[in-house]
C-alpha positions in Angstrom: 12.8 18.6 -35.1 10.7 22.2 -34.8 9.7 21.3 -31.2 13.1 20.5 -30.1 14.1 23.6 -31.8 12.0 25.6 -29.8 13.1 23.9 -26.4 16.1 25.2 -27.5 15.1 28.8 -28.1 13.6 29.1 -24.7 16.5 27.5 -23.0 18.8 30.2 -24.7 16.2 33.1 -24.0 16.2 31.9 -20.4 19.6 32.1 -20.3 20.0 35.4 -21.3 17.1 36.9 -19.3 19.0 35.3 -16.2 22.1 36.8 -17.0 20.9 40.2 -18.3 18.5 40.1 -14.3 22.0 39.5 -12.4 23.9 41.7 -14.5 21.4 44.6 -13.2 21.8 43.9 -9.7 25.7 45.3 -10.2 24.3 48.9 -10.6 21.5 48.2 -7.9 24.1 47.5 -5.3 26.5 50.3 -5.6 23.3 52.5 -5.8 22.3 50.9 -2.3 25.4 51.0 -0.7 26.4 54.2 -2.0 23.3 56.2 -2.3 23.9 58.0 -5.2 26.5 56.7 -8.3 28.3 59.7 -9.0 30.4 60.5 -11.8 33.6 59.0 -11.0 32.1 55.7 -9.9 30.4 54.6 -13.0 34.0 53.2 -14.4 33.8 50.9 -11.1 30.7 49.7 -11.9 31.1 49.0 -15.6 34.2 47.3 -14.7 32.9 45.1 -12.1 29.8 44.4 -14.1 32.1 43.5 -17.2 34.7 41.2 -15.1 31.7 39.0 -13.6 29.7 38.7 -16.7 31.5 35.3 -17.6 31.5 34.2 -13.7 27.8 34.8 -14.0 27.2 32.6 -17.5 29.2 30.0 -16.3 27.5 29.5 -12.7 23.9 29.5 -15.0 25.3 27.1 -17.4 26.7 25.3 -15.2 24.0 24.5 -12.7 21.6 24.5 -15.7 19.2 27.4 -14.5 18.2 27.8 -18.1 16.8 24.6 -18.0 14.4 24.8 -15.3 10.9 25.0 -16.5 9.7 28.4 -14.7 5.9 27.6 -15.0 6.3 24.6 -12.9 8.7 26.2 -10.6 8.9 24.5 -7.0 11.1 24.4 -4.0 13.8 22.3 -5.3 14.2 24.2 -8.2 14.4 27.1 -5.9 17.1 25.6 -3.9 19.2 24.9 -7.2 18.5 28.5 -7.5 20.2 29.7 -4.2 22.8 27.5 -4.6 24.3 28.6 -7.8 23.4 32.4 -6.7 25.5 31.5 -3.5 28.2 30.2 -5.2 28.3 33.0 -7.8 28.0 35.5 -5.0 31.0 34.0 -3.2 33.2 34.0 -6.2 32.5 37.5 -7.6 33.2 38.8 -3.9 36.8 37.0 -4.1 37.0 39.2 -7.8 36.2 42.3 -6.0 38.5 42.3 -3.4 41.4 41.4 -5.8 40.8 43.8 -8.1 43.2 47.4 -7.7 43.6 50.6 -8.7 41.0 52.9 -9.7 38.3 50.1 -9.3 36.3 50.8 -6.4 34.2 47.7 -5.2 32.9 47.7 -1.7 33.1 44.5 0.3 28.9 44.6 0.5 28.3 45.2 -3.1 28.7 41.0 -3.9 26.8 40.7 -1.1 23.8 43.2 -1.8 24.0 42.3 -5.9 23.2 38.5 -4.5 20.3 39.1 -2.6 18.9 41.3 -5.6 19.9 38.3 -8.1 18.0 36.2 -5.8 14.9 38.5 -5.6 14.7 39.3 -9.5 15.8 35.6 -10.8 13.3 33.8 -8.6 11.0 36.6 -8.9 11.0 35.9 -12.3 10.2 32.4 -12.1 7.4 32.7 -9.9 5.7 35.1 -11.9 5.8 33.0 -15.0 3.8 30.0 -12.8 1.7 32.7 -12.1 0.4 33.6 -15.6 0.4 29.6 -16.2 -1.6 28.8 -13.5 -3.9 31.6 -14.3 -3.9 31.1 -18.0 -4.4 27.1 -17.7 -7.6 28.1 -14.9 -8.9 30.5 -17.8 -8.5 27.8 -20.8 -9.7 24.9 -18.2 -13.1 26.9 -17.4 -15.0 25.7 -14.4 -13.0 23.6 -11.9 -14.4 21.7 -9.2 -13.6 23.3 -5.7 -12.3 20.6 -3.7 -11.6 20.2 0.2 -9.0 18.7 1.2 -9.5 16.3 4.2 -5.7 16.5 6.1 -3.1 19.0 6.5 -0.3 16.8 6.4 2.1 16.6 3.9 0.0 14.0 1.5 -2.5 16.8 1.6 0.0 19.8 1.0 1.0 17.8 -1.5 -2.1 16.9 -3.4 -3.0 21.3 -2.8 0.2 22.4 -5.0 -0.3 19.8 -7.7 -3.7 21.2 -8.1 -2.5 24.8 -8.0 0.4 23.6 -10.5 -2.1 22.0 -13.1 -5.1 23.7 -13.5 -5.8 22.1 -16.5 -7.2 19.1 -14.0 -10.2 21.2 -13.2 -9.9 20.9 -9.7 -9.1 24.2 -7.6 -8.1 23.9 -3.4 -10.5 25.7 -1.3 -8.7 24.8 1.7 -8.3 22.0 4.5 -9.3 20.0 7.2 -7.5 18.7 10.1 -7.9 17.5 13.4 -4.7 18.3 14.9 -5.4 22.1 16.8 -2.3 23.6 16.0 -2.9 23.1 12.5 -5.9 24.9 12.3 -6.3 28.5 11.6 -2.7 28.1 9.5 -2.4 28.5 5.9 -0.5 25.7 3.9 0.5 26.2 0.0 -1.5 29.3 0.8 -4.7 27.7 2.0 -6.5 27.5 5.1 -7.0 25.1 7.4 -10.8 25.7 8.0 -11.8 23.7 11.0 -11.8 19.6 11.8 -13.2 16.7 10.4 -16.2 16.8 12.4 -17.0 20.7 10.8 -16.9 19.2 7.2 -20.7 20.3 6.5 -21.0 23.7 7.3 -17.2 24.5 6.1 -18.2 22.9 2.6 -20.8 25.4 2.7 -19.0 28.2 3.8 -16.1 27.6 0.9 -19.1 26.3 -1.9 -17.0 22.7 -1.9 -18.1 20.7 -5.1 -15.7 17.7 -3.4 -13.9 16.6 -0.4 -10.7 14.8 -1.2 -9.6 12.7 1.9 -5.7 12.6 2.0 -4.7 10.8 5.1 -3.2 7.3 3.8 -2.6 6.4 7.6 -6.1 7.4 8.8 -8.0 4.6 10.2 -11.2 3.1 8.7 -13.3 5.0 11.1 -11.7 8.1 10.6 -12.5 7.4 6.5 -16.2 6.4 7.6 -16.3 10.0 9.0 -15.4 12.0 6.3 -17.7 9.9 4.3 -20.9 10.3 6.0 -20.2 13.6 6.5 -19.8 14.5 2.9 -23.0 12.3 1.8 -24.7 14.2 4.3 -23.5 17.3 2.9 -24.3 16.2 -0.7 -21.0 16.8 -2.7 -18.6 13.7 -3.6 -15.8 11.7 -2.0 -12.5 10.4 -3.3 -9.7 9.3 -1.2 -6.2 9.3 -1.4 -4.4 5.5 -1.7 -4.0 3.6 1.9 -0.1 3.5 2.9 0.3 -0.3 2.2 -1.0 0.4 -1.1 1.9 3.0 -1.9 4.7 1.5 -0.2 4.1 -1.9 -2.0 4.5 0.0 -5.2 1.2 -0.7 -6.7 0.1 3.1 -6.6 1.6 6.5 -6.2 0.8 8.9 -3.6 -0.7 11.2 -6.1 -3.4 9.0 -7.3 -7.3 9.7 -6.5 -9.8 6.7 -6.6 -13.1 6.3 -5.5 -13.8 5.8 -1.4 -13.7 1.5 -1.2 -14.7 -0.7 1.2 -11.6 -1.2 2.2 -11.0 1.9 3.5 -13.9 2.1 5.4 -12.5 -1.1 7.1 -9.1 0.2 7.3 -7.1 -0.3 10.4 -3.9 1.0 12.1 -1.1 0.0 9.4 0.7 -3.2 10.6 3.9 -2.3 11.8 6.7 -5.1 10.3 9.8 -6.0 11.5 11.5 -5.8 7.9 15.0 -6.9 9.1 13.9 -9.9 11.1 11.5 -11.3 7.4 14.4 -10.0 5.3 16.8 -12.4 7.3 14.9 -15.8 6.2 13.7 -14.4 2.7 16.7 -12.5 1.6 18.8 -14.9 -0.8 16.7 -17.8 -0.8 14.5 -20.1 -2.9 11.3 -19.8 -1.5 8.1 -21.9 -2.3 4.8 -20.9 -2.5 1.7 -23.3 -3.6 -1.6 -22.0 -4.4 0.6 -19.1 -6.0 -2.0 -18.0 -8.6 -4.5 -17.4 -5.4 -5.6 -14.4 -4.0 -3.3 -14.8 -0.6 -0.6 -16.9 -2.8 -0.3 -14.3 -5.6 0.2 -11.3 -2.6 2.6 -13.7 -0.8 4.5 -13.7 -4.1 4.4 -9.7 -4.6 5.5 -9.1 -0.7 7.8 -11.8 -0.9 9.8 -10.0 -4.0 10.2 -7.1 -2.1 13.0 -9.0 0.0 15.1 -9.9 -2.7 15.1 -13.9 -2.8 17.0 -15.9 -4.9 14.3 -17.6 -6.7 10.7 -18.0 -6.0 9.2 -21.3 -7.5 5.4 -20.6 -8.0 3.7 -23.7 -7.2 -0.3 -24.0 -8.5 -2.9 -26.3 -10.1 -4.8 -23.0 -12.2 -2.6 -22.6 -15.2 -4.4 -19.6 -16.4 -4.2 -17.6 -12.9 0.0 -18.8 -12.8 0.6 -17.3 -16.2 -1.2 -14.3 -15.4 1.0 -14.3 -12.3 3.6 -14.6 -14.3 2.9 -12.3 -16.5 2.8 -9.6 -13.8 5.9 -10.1 -12.1 7.4 -9.9 -15.7 6.6 -6.2 -15.9 8.3 -5.4 -12.4 11.7 -3.6 -12.8 14.1 -5.3 -11.6 12.8 -8.5 -12.7 12.6 -11.1 -9.9 13.5 -14.3 -10.2 10.9 -17.1 -10.3 10.0 -20.3 -12.2 6.1 -21.2 -12.9 5.1 -25.1 -11.6 1.9 -26.4 -12.7 1.4 -29.1 -10.0 -1.1 -30.9 -7.7 0.0 -30.9 -3.8 -2.6 -33.8 -3.8 0.0 -35.8 -6.0 3.4 -36.3 -4.8 4.7 -37.2 -7.8 4.5 -33.5 -8.9 5.9 -32.2 -5.9 8.9 -34.2 -5.6 11.0 -33.4 -8.4 10.2 -29.6 -7.6 11.5 -29.8 -4.3 14.7 -32.1 -5.6 15.5 -29.6 -8.8 14.7 -26.2 -6.5 16.0 -27.1 -3.0 13.6 -24.6 -1.8 14.7 -22.9 1.6 11.2 -21.8 2.5 7.6 -22.9 1.8 4.8 -20.9 1.9 1.8 -23.0 1.8 -1.2 -21.4 0.3 -2.8 -24.2 -1.4 -6.1 -24.9 -0.2 -10.2 -25.5 -0.9 -11.6 -22.9 1.2 -15.3 -22.2 0.6 -17.2 -23.5 3.0 -21.1 -24.6 1.3 -19.1 -26.4 -1.6 -16.7 -28.4 0.4 -19.9 -29.6 2.5 -21.1 -31.3 -0.9 -17.5 -32.6 -1.6 -15.8 -33.3 1.5 -13.4 -35.8 -0.2 -12.1 -32.9 -2.3 -11.7 -31.1 0.9 -9.6 -33.8 2.2 -7.2 -34.4 -0.5 -6.6 -31.2 -1.1 -6.0 -29.8 2.4 -5.1 -33.0 4.3 -3.2 -34.6 2.0 -1.9 -31.7 0.6 -0.4 -30.3 3.5 1.2 -33.6 4.6 2.5 -34.5 1.1 4.2 -30.9 1.4 5.6 -31.4 4.9 7.1 -34.5 4.3 8.9 -33.4 1.7 9.9 -30.2 3.5 11.6 -32.6 6.1 13.4 -34.9 3.6 14.7 -31.9 1.6 16.0 -30.1 4.8 13.2 -26.9 4.3 14.2 -24.2 7.2 11.0 -22.7 7.3 7.4 -23.7 6.5 4.5 -21.3 7.2 1.2 -23.0 6.8 -1.7 -20.7 6.1 -4.6 -21.6 8.0 -8.1 -20.0 8.8 -10.5 -18.8 11.9 -13.2 -21.4 10.4 -10.3 -24.4 12.0 -11.2 -23.5 15.6 -14.6 -25.0 16.7 -15.5 -26.2 13.2 -18.8 -26.8 12.4 -17.5 -27.6 8.5 -15.9 -30.4 6.6 -13.7 -27.1 5.3 -12.7 -26.0 8.8 -12.3 -29.2 10.0 -9.7 -30.3 7.1 -7.7 -27.3 7.9 -7.4 -28.1 11.9 -6.0 -31.4 10.7 -3.6 -30.1 8.4 -2.4 -27.6 11.6 -1.7 -31.1 13.4 0.3 -32.3 10.2 2.2 -29.2 10.7 2.6 -29.8 14.3 3.7 -33.4 14.1 6.6 -32.0 11.7 7.8 -29.4 13.9 8.0 -32.3 16.4 10.3 -34.1 14.0 12.2 -31.5 12.7 15.6 -31.5 12.6 18.1 -28.6 13.7 17.3 -25.7 11.9 13.6 -26.3 11.1 10.9 -24.7 12.1 6.8 -25.3 11.2 4.4 -23.1 12.1 1.1 -22.6 11.1 -0.7 -19.0 10.4 -4.7 -18.6 11.0 -6.6 -15.6 10.3 -10.1 -14.5 9.3 -11.8 -13.8 6.0 -9.7 -11.6 3.4 -11.5 -8.4 1.7 -11.8 -9.0 -2.4 -10.1 -12.5 -2.3 -11.9 -15.1 -4.7 -14.7 -16.2 -3.4 -15.3 -14.0 -0.6 -18.7 -11.9 -0.3 -17.6 -8.7 -1.4 -17.0 -9.2 -5.1 -20.6 -11.4 -5.0 -22.5 -8.2 -3.5 -20.6 -5.7 -6.1 -21.8 -8.1 -8.8 -25.4 -8.0 -7.2 -25.3 -4.3 -6.6 -24.0 -3.6 -10.2 -27.0 -5.6 -11.8 -29.1 -3.9 -9.4 -30.3 -7.0 -7.8 -31.1 -8.1 -4.4 -28.2 -8.4 -2.2 -28.2 -11.5 -0.6 -26.9 -12.3 2.8 -27.7 -15.9 4.8 -28.6 -14.1 8.6 -28.7 -10.7 9.7 -26.1 -11.5 12.9 -23.8 -13.0 10.4 -20.5 -11.6 11.6 -16.7 -12.4 10.4 -13.4 -11.0 11.1 -11.9 -9.4 8.3 -8.6 -8.1 6.6 -7.2 -6.7 3.5 -5.3 -9.1 1.4 -1.8 -7.0 1.9 -2.7 -7.0 5.9 -2.8 -10.6 6.1 0.0 -11.4 3.8 2.4 -9.3 5.5 1.4 -10.6 9.0 2.1 -14.2 7.4 5.4 -13.3 6.5 6.0 -11.6 10.1 4.7 -14.6 11.8 7.0 -16.8 9.9 9.8 -14.8 11.0 9.3 -15.4 14.8 10.9 -19.0 14.3 9.3 -21.1 17.3 8.9 -24.6 15.9 5.6 -26.2 16.1 3.3 -22.8 17.2 0.1 -21.8 16.0 0.1 -18.3 15.6 -3.2 -16.3 15.7 -3.4 -12.5 13.8 -5.5 -9.6 15.3 -8.4 -9.3 13.6 -9.6 -6.7 15.1 -13.5 -6.3 15.9 -15.7 -8.7 14.1 -18.0 -6.8 11.0 -21.8 -7.4 10.5 -22.1 -8.8 6.9 -25.2 -7.0 6.9 -23.4 -3.3 7.9 -20.7 -4.6 4.6 -23.5 -4.8 2.6 -25.0 -1.7 3.1 -21.8 0.2 3.0 -21.2 -1.4 -0.2 -24.5 -0.5 -1.5 -24.1 3.3 0.0 -20.7 3.4 -2.0 -22.3 2.8 -5.1 -24.3 6.0 -4.9 -27.4 4.0 -3.6 -29.6 3.9 -0.8 -30.4 0.5 0.8 -33.4 -1.2 1.2 -34.7 1.6 -1.4 -32.7 1.2 -4.5 -31.4 -2.3 -3.4 -33.0 -4.4 -1.3 -31.4 -6.8 1.4 -32.7 -10.1 1.6 -31.5 -12.7 4.3 -32.0 -16.4 2.7 -31.0 -18.7 5.6 -27.4 -20.1 7.0 -26.1 -22.0 4.2 -24.5 -26.0 5.6 -21.1 -25.7 7.1 -22.1 -22.0 8.4 -21.3 -20.6 12.0 -23.1 -16.9 12.5 -19.6 -16.1 14.4 -16.0 -17.4 13.4 -13.8 -17.6 16.4 -10.1 -17.6 16.0 -9.2 -19.3 19.2 -10.7 -22.9 20.6 -12.0 -22.0 24.3 -9.0 -24.4 25.9 -6.0 -22.8 24.0 -6.1 -19.1 24.9 -3.1 -17.1 23.7 0.3 -16.0 24.7 2.1 -13.0 23.5 4.6 -13.2 20.6 7.2 -10.6 20.0 4.9 -9.1 17.6 1.8 -6.5 18.7 -0.3 -7.9 15.7 0.3 -11.8 16.0 -0.9 -14.3 19.1 0.3 -17.8 19.9 -2.4 -20.2 20.2 -1.7 -22.7 23.4 -2.1 -26.5 22.4 -0.2 -29.1 21.0 -3.0 -30.9 19.3 -2.7 -35.2 19.4 0.4 -36.9 19.9 1.7 -39.0 17.2 0.4 -42.2 18.6 -3.1 -40.9 18.6 -3.0 -39.1 15.5 -1.4 -41.0 12.7 -4.2 -44.1 12.7 -6.9 -42.2 12.8 -5.5 -39.5 9.8 -4.9 -43.1 7.9 -8.6 -43.9 8.7 -9.2 -40.2 7.1 -7.7 -40.8 4.3 -8.9 -44.1 3.5 -12.1 -42.7 3.6 -11.7 -39.5 1.4 -9.9 -41.6 -1.0 -13.3 -44.0 -1.3 -15.3 -41.3 -1.3 -17.1 -42.3 1.7 -18.8 -39.2 3.3 -20.1 -40.3 6.5 -16.9 -42.0 7.3 -15.2 -38.6 6.4 -17.6 -37.0 9.0 -16.8 -39.3 11.3 -13.2 -39.5 11.2 -12.8 -35.4 11.4 -14.7 -35.8 14.2 -12.6 -38.2 16.2 -9.2 -36.2 15.0 -11.0 -32.7 16.0 -13.0 -33.3 18.9 -14.8 -29.7 18.8 -16.2 -30.3 15.2 -19.7 -30.6 14.9 -21.3 -31.0 11.8 -24.6 -30.2 10.7 -27.0 -31.6 12.2 -25.2 -33.2 15.0 
């Protein structure tokens, strides 16, 4: 109650200060116009001031100028002030024109008074802000001197926020930007000292304690340059979130965090055809398998942005599904969704779901994906990846699903693992379904590589080892993999689904492959440690089913361009139905019997490029 009264008292104080300052502009305007105010002018000055008093009061109240926070005044507040004074000046001009008799109001007086009003009212606000910021800096004590990498909109916004909130203990000292037209200019009162390559000497010159990377769209190589220069200069470094994180709504542009591995591997932002994606997702029932997994859950988040009628989220693990449901409950507006605990290997689990929900789009992300584990359990890989996919495509055909998108992997190309071979057979099943599809039905597969931060990927394993100060274990010094971020991969999956060419296997542009040892060294350095000195790297030998280098295409496939620059089409249709069906039956029978040699033999018969370990 006391706080409310205090705020009300401040508002009234600001109201009267504005009214007094604006009214004081009348004699100032007369003085400037007439050069001197003689005795015969005084009645006119007083009359015009008093007649305009209610106009000024109404404008101040109507535009809520008294409710502005002077200590945090910004550009929008200033625009509101300009609009208010402009309207008031125009009104007072017509009031002055209408006055007759002994009241003298030169026509330039209202305009001069308006200019003075803008100067006085605006000046009072900015003076209050400067006093507040100076007091905040004194109360905050020591502030870290911050050099901002990037003088674009994000960087200048960050500088203004630091200046506006000195209690955060951060004091901006300037910018670095590679754009030559910006260099030596000032933004928010701070100078652009040079390019990103000048970080070391600029940091010494301005005595910077920290560098903040404020380029949300910067590719990984730019982030890496800044990080390495900051490390050499011996100063801390942090970063704004990447653009895809901001667009997803999970973080705001003003949030700062430590530089992560994803930032160093970041590529140019994927440009999506949102209208094309929305055309097949909006107002549709979308079923996602493997919805509790890393890829499946991100697909759910992305699909939710396009306004589906309902999302049917199918998964085998109840805990991950429950966590996803709790996350979706907190989203506003809440998307309509249904959680279904079901096993894709069991048609009896799936048929009631298709019959009750009638999905129009199926995004199939459920799979066993861990290569060494599936080498030891080949029957499980076949039953989940092959039989599960077969069950889904059969139901999609039966219930008239419009769009079926199968998430595949680069390990399906020239596979050396049961997991990779089983995913290649799953691609064959989707292509077979495409040949059987009715009008308006589309069945496609999307093939991509490793996803940073997904469950079971090397990154969480490395982080855990570094956290425990254990040696980081890598199978081979020349092991290389393609990497994408989870949002990037899922967005391209949705885009590939929108392309709508029945039976195609789409291949995502994964950029350049990354050496696992380089990735491990980056993670160690980002943890503030030195590879080899603080954390040793140990090579353990290639595991069963692994290759040193994954491929996205077989030699005989090649690619043709699609409509999207980041998506290509793999040529080749796989075996025909007469060849596929009997070989598939032999594979499923071997898996159901748990006959490992027969499983590998049946996979070799189906996928001629499959070369199991030791073959």
